[in-house]
C-alpha positions, -999 to +999 in steps of 0.1 A: +171-473+270+179-446+243+187-456+207+223-442+213+228-464+244+214-495+226+238-489+197+268-484+219+260-515+240+263-533+207+298-518+203+311-524+238+291-554+250+282-572+217+265-606+219+276-614+183+304-601+162+315-605+126+350-595+115+348-585+078+383-589+063+394-616+088+425-634+076+454-656+087+479-632+072+497-616+102+504-585+083+467-576+079+444-557+102+419-585+099+443-609+115+454-586+144+418-577+153+404-612+151+432-625+173+428-597+199+391-606+202+400-643+207+428-636+232+406-612+253+383-642+260+353-629+242+323-650+252+298-642+224+294-656+189+323-647+166+323-649+128+352-644+105+340-631+071+363-638+041+348-650+008+382-664-003+388-686+027+370-717+041+385-712+075+402-684+094+419-689+128+405-724+129+369-712+126+346-715+096+348-684+075+315-668+062+315-656+026+294-626+035+274-611+063+241-623+049+254-659+053+253-655+091+220-669+103+217-651+137+211-614+144+244-595+145+252-568+170+285-557+155+305-558+124+342-549+125+352-538+090+389-541+079+387-540+041+400-515+016+381-482+016+365-487-018+349-520-005+335-504+026+302-490+011+292-524-001+299-540+033+280-512+051+250-517+027+250-554+034+252-547+072+221-524+069+203-551+049+211-576+077+199-552+104+234-550+121+233-525+150+268-511+147+300-512+127+335-504+136+353-492+104+391-496+109+398-485+073+413-451+066+408-429+035+374-413+044+382-376+050+417-373+063+431-375+028+403-356+010+380-386+003+349-368+016+326-381-012+333-417-003+327-409+034+294-392+027+283-422+006+291-446+035+272-424+060+241-420+038+240-458+034+243-464+072+215-439+078+191-458+055+189-483+084+196-481+121+233-488+118+257-466+138+294-462+128+325-461+149+354-445+129+365-447+101+403-444+105+403-458+140+421-484+159+391-502+173+376-506+208+383-523+241+357-532+268+365-549+300+328-554+308+323-571+275+356-590+276+360-576+241+391-562+225+388-554+187+422-537+184+457-543+171+471-546+207+462-570+235+437-562+262+453-546+293+460-568+323+454-543+350+417-539+359+404-503+360+375-480+361+385-453+336+371-449+301+393-434+274+381-418+241+407-409+215+403-393+181+438-404+173+444-440+165+482-444+169+487-418+196+456-430+214+470-466+215+503-452+228+485-435+257+464-467+262+496-487+266+512-460+287+484-462+312+498-496+323+531-481+332+516-455+355+494-480+373+462-468+357+436-494+347+415-488+316+379-501+317+368-491+282+387-476+252+374-463+219+395-450+190+368-427+174+388-419+143+372-394+118+338-396+137+318-398+105+288-408+126+293-414+163+313-386+180+333-381+211+302-364+226+282-396+221+308-417+238+311-392+267+273-394+272+274-432+271+303-436+295+288-409+318+258-432+324+280-463+331+282-469+369+313-490+364+333-461+350+347-436+376+364-411+352+365-403+315+398-395+296+396-378+262+421-370+235+406-348+209+419-327+179+386-309+172+349-311+171+324-312+142+307-280+131+280-270+156+289-299+179+302-276+206+269-267+224+259-303+228+294-312+239+291-286+267+256-297+276+266-334+279+298-327+298+279-306+324+256-335+331+284-361+331+308-342+355+281-342+382+287-380+384+324-384+373+353-362+362+363-357+325+400-350+318+410-340+283+440-334+261+433-311+231+459-307+204+459-286+173+468-256+194+494-241+170+487-232+134+510-261+124+492-284+147+458-274+134+469-281+098+482-315+108+450-323+127+429-313+097+449-335+073+450-363+098+414-368+109+395-343+089+388-324+121+378-288+119+401-273+146+389-239+159+407-213+179+423-229+209+412-201+233+376-209+224+381-245+232+398-236+264+369-215+277+344-241+265+361-268+285+361-245+315+323-238+311+317-275+306+336-284+338+362-304+320+398-305+333+422-298+305+457-314+307+486-300+289+502-334+281+503-371+289+520-366+323+493-342+336+467-363+319+475-394+340+484-373+371+449-358+372+431-391+366+451-409+393+441-383+419+405-381+408+398-418+408+416-425+441+411-396+464+381-378+481+375-342+470+387-315+493+363-294+513+379-262+501+413-250+487+431-247+521+461-271+522+491-280+543+525-290+529+546-315+549+581-318+537+616-331+547+632-306+523+629-268+526+635-264+489+608-289+480+585-270+503+592-237+487+586-252+452+553-266+464+542-233+480+550-215+447+529-241+428+501-237+452+499-199+447+499-205+409+471-230+411+449-211+435+456-232+467+461-214+499+483-224+529+468-213+562+489-212+594+488-241+619+469-236+651+491-226+681+485-260+697+496-279+666+526-257+660+538-262+696+533-300+694+555-301+663+581-277+677+584-300+707+600-328+687+617-313+656+651-296+658+652-258+662+662-252+626+630-270+614+599-250+605+565-256+621+548-231+598+531-239+565+550-255+547+559-276+576+596-286+571+606-313+596+640-316+579+657-348+567+658-372+596+671-406+587+645-426+606+617-403+594+602-402+629+595-365+627+578-368+593+557-397+605+546-381+638+536-348+621+512-365+596+484-371+621+488-337+638+484-318+606+456-339+592+437-334+625+438-297+619+402-287+607+415-257+586+434-280+563+413-298+536+442-318+522+479-326+525+508-324+501+533-348+516+569-345+501+599-365+510+588-402+509+621-410+492+652-431+496+681-409+485+709-433+493+731-440+463+744-473+450+770-488+473+759-469+504+749-501+521+785-514+518+798-486+540+768-475+561+746-506+565+730-494+597+720-461+581+705-478+551+685-502+573+673-472+594+661-453+563+643-484+549+626-490+582+617-453+584+602-452+549+581-483+556+568-469+589+561-434+573+543-450+544+522-473+566+513-444+589+504-422+559+479-449+547+465-452+582+460-415+585+444-414+550+419-440+561+412-421+593+406-388+577+383-379+548+410-357+532+430-361+500+467-367+503+491-364+474+526-378+478+559-366+463+586-391+459+618-392+439+620-430+443+586-444+432+601-479+428+611-482+464+591-510+481+576-486+507+566-461+481+550-489+459+531-500+491+517-464+495+508-463+458+490-497+460+472-485+491+455-458+472+477-427+475+490-413+441+527-408+439+543-378+419+580-373+411+580-335+417+564-310+441+548-292+412+531-323+398+518-332+433+503-297+437+488-298+402+470-330+410+456-316+443+446-284+424+427-306+399+407-321+427+398-287+440+388-274+405+366-304+399+349-298+432+342-262+421+329-274+387+305-298+404+292-270+427+281-248+398+244-245+390+231-240+355+197-227+345+183-249+318+176-228+288+139-230+280+120-214+252+123-176+253+092-155+248+102-126+225+088-091+229+072-074+199+103-052+197+126-082+196+106-099+169+107-067+149+145-065+154+151-101+144+129-096+113+151-066+104+182-087+106+168-115+085+156-091+059+191-076+056+206-111+053+182-120+025+192-088+007+228-100+007+240-072+028+272-077+048+261-057+079+233-037+095+235+001+093+241+017+126+205+029+131+193-006+124+219-020+148+208+005+175+172-006+170+181-042+176+202-034+206+174-013+222+150-042+216+172-064+238+176-038+265+211-028+256+215+009+264+227+029+234+235+066+231+205+085+219+205+092+182+184+102+152+189+096+114+190+128+093+190+130+055+195+168+053+211+197+071+178+211+085+167+177+098+202+172+114+200+206+131+165+198+145+176+164+157+206+181+174+185+206+193+162+177+204+191+155+216+213+181+232+250+187+230+278+178+225+270+156+195+287+134+169+277+129+132+283+095+117+278+085+080+251+058+075+258+035+046+252-003+041+285-003+021+307+012+048+314-008+079+343+012+093+332+048+092+365+064+106+384+049+077+366+071+052+364+102+074+328+094+082+327+106+118+327+141+132+329+146+170+323+172+197+298+195+179+285+219+204+257+239+187+234+239+157+258+261+136+285+235+140+262+208+129+250+227+098+286+233+088+298+198+094+269+179+077+277+188+041+314+186+047+310+150+060+288+139+031+311+154+005+343+139+021+328+104+022+315+106-014+350+115-026+365+086-008+337+061-016+319+074-047+299+041-052+288+037-017+250+040-010+245+068+016+213+067+035+220+098+056+238+108+088+233+096+123+231+125+148+242+110+181+244+125+216+280+120+229+284+099+260+295+115+292+333+113+291+339+102+327+333+065+320+358+038+313+359+023+278+350-014+275+345-037+244+316-062+244+314-084+214+304-117+198+319-139+171+301-170+158+324-200+159+320-230+136+321-255+164+306-237+194+283-211+178+282-176+193+312-168+215+311-137+238+340-114+243+347-086+268+378-065+271+394-031+272+376-009+247+383+020+225+413+024+202+435+001+224+415-031+220+437-048+195+469-033+209+465-044+245+447-077+238+431-078+273+400-099+266+380-128+281+357-152+263+327-174+270+305-196+248+269-183+247+245-185+263+262-167+292+247-163+327+252-133+349+277-152+370+297-161+339+296-125+327+310-112+360+336-140+359+347-127+324+352-092+338+373-106+368+396-124+343+406-091+326+440-077+335+422-043+337+398-057+363+416-039+392+409-006+374+373-015+368+368-026+404+383+005+420+420-001+426+440+025+446+411+044+458+395+049+424+357+046+421+345+012+412+327+008+378+292-005+374+302-041+367+266-053+371+255-031+343+283-045+321+273-080+330+237-072+320+249-061+286+270-092+281+240-114+290+217-094+267+241-097+237+244-134+245+206-139+243+205-119+210+233-140+195+217-173+205+183-163+191+195-147+159+218-171+139+219-147+110+244-125+130+280-134+123+298-108+145+287-081+168+309-053+183+298-027+209+330-006+211+333+014+231+308+008+259+313+036+285+309+022+320+303+046+348+305+045+386+287+017+404+250+023+402+253+047+373+251+022+345+268+018+311+262+032+276+272+018+242+280+045+216+288+023+186+273-010+174+286-030+144+266-060+134+279-082+105+258-109+089+264-144+078+263-149+040 
């Protein structure tokens, strides 16, 4: 057992617990937590700690932790923040394994010095910290609830990690209302020590937990790569569904002030979750919708579905949602279509969606279920219309009709459950009347119920996406043997960083790119006119001249680029004019010379390939439309490095410009494999060279398939 798992066993399955700050005052946290532990039926040894009381909750109160004569697994700390360091110090001296710090005021309000003091004390021993600024934990396996709310009644197999205390508890309580049982809950708070990644790893190894739910506002600096690595392992055994807030600028500020989280750009989090195989929900409804489907239903074989409906409008809405979510609706076989047409009215539809229309007794709906699920081309069913739409008072005037509908709903529901058990296919059910006895029966039988067609489709699509995530393969990143050229390039970058320079010069950047196999337009550095003319004759025409200065990042802004020079005379005329113009605009800039560069063939398409180092996730790769339109169009795709070839190609397919690159309307397809190779190479460079802050290859000219790609400009900025 790892040290992490041993510490978290002490949190969620403690054999002995001390509540520091326990009290009989019902307005205090110490009272609420102690009583929750007692009411949950905790079977271990429980010690209230309060130096001013002889008894608390009818139990002898300990004056301090050191007065407890047996080894302690866990201390729950509910005292003012200024008293927490002394409590943690005593816990370390007593060799306590873990502490849950309920107290706030350790980072969310700027008290970072106090927080670091607590952490440094804990690290003197083996003590691990949950929180601070959390709402506690619940563990069904440990019969342990150290929270302000009672333990849930409904048994379950879902673990829930929440960085928010209050909102996390609201979701924890809401789970009861949507028939979702929670197995384990942790309010991780500021995550001064233990993080959401640690809890995810621990819950991932627990065979009693079938799915993990997470609410997060942000990750710690540099936590992102481990978060992705752990998630990729966990999702091979169970799904992870997550809500991430702090999306807007206002939300990010609120998150930072609330939990001290460092909230990065949301689009980076989004691609990180995608790469990790995590299903991101956009709110509580989708959060619970996904988890219900993932914990109850088998995964579909593929994304081919059938819609069975009693309402044409609902069927159309579901079909639209399927198209948005990447689910396809194949036609029925001729045999199945003819069977359904044999018993439905002529105005029904035996195509997909299959609309049997609104029969009172639901016989058509019931009979069609098995026919459709027997069809091998369908991997799942979206069943809409298990609803009682009679209004109040209908039974007074039409008792027979109401009785017929009730009987039909019951039969349809029972048949649906029988067909579910007979077929290894997921079925999601849409119903406007989830409280009807027949619908509750279906829910209790294992089929999740959704109030709208779109939500039912979303749940089915989540099953398919999770299946795709699990089928991915990842090559474990082992040690990389650098070539001598790569070692020289990295040394060049590190030297520039030590010199305090903001960026590499373009010749230096070109040298580093070449070391990693990134094709760059041929160039030479010239310090005088004659040298430039000789380089031009050697390289061939047409040519560009570019100013080289460690103080000038954007050459075009100072007139530092001359294009389309076609002979030596033009080079000799342009060289002094270029130098003089730059000196006038930037008189203090250090000028090392002029880069003489062969211009790229103009028949390529312009693409941007770049990298930006993110505080949470490290290097993040970017690909998009290149040239002068990059920022105007905003057509880009992101991935967290390291990036595989498959991920690089996936980035290109995400671009709105992909049809152009792939050869739409009879145009020649571009060499996408060459672009992917450049993305992967830049990714390797970024991972192996932490001194680089940002890198832009813009533009990269990509030519016809098989003819490669060529970067003509490289900007490499350095971390200070």
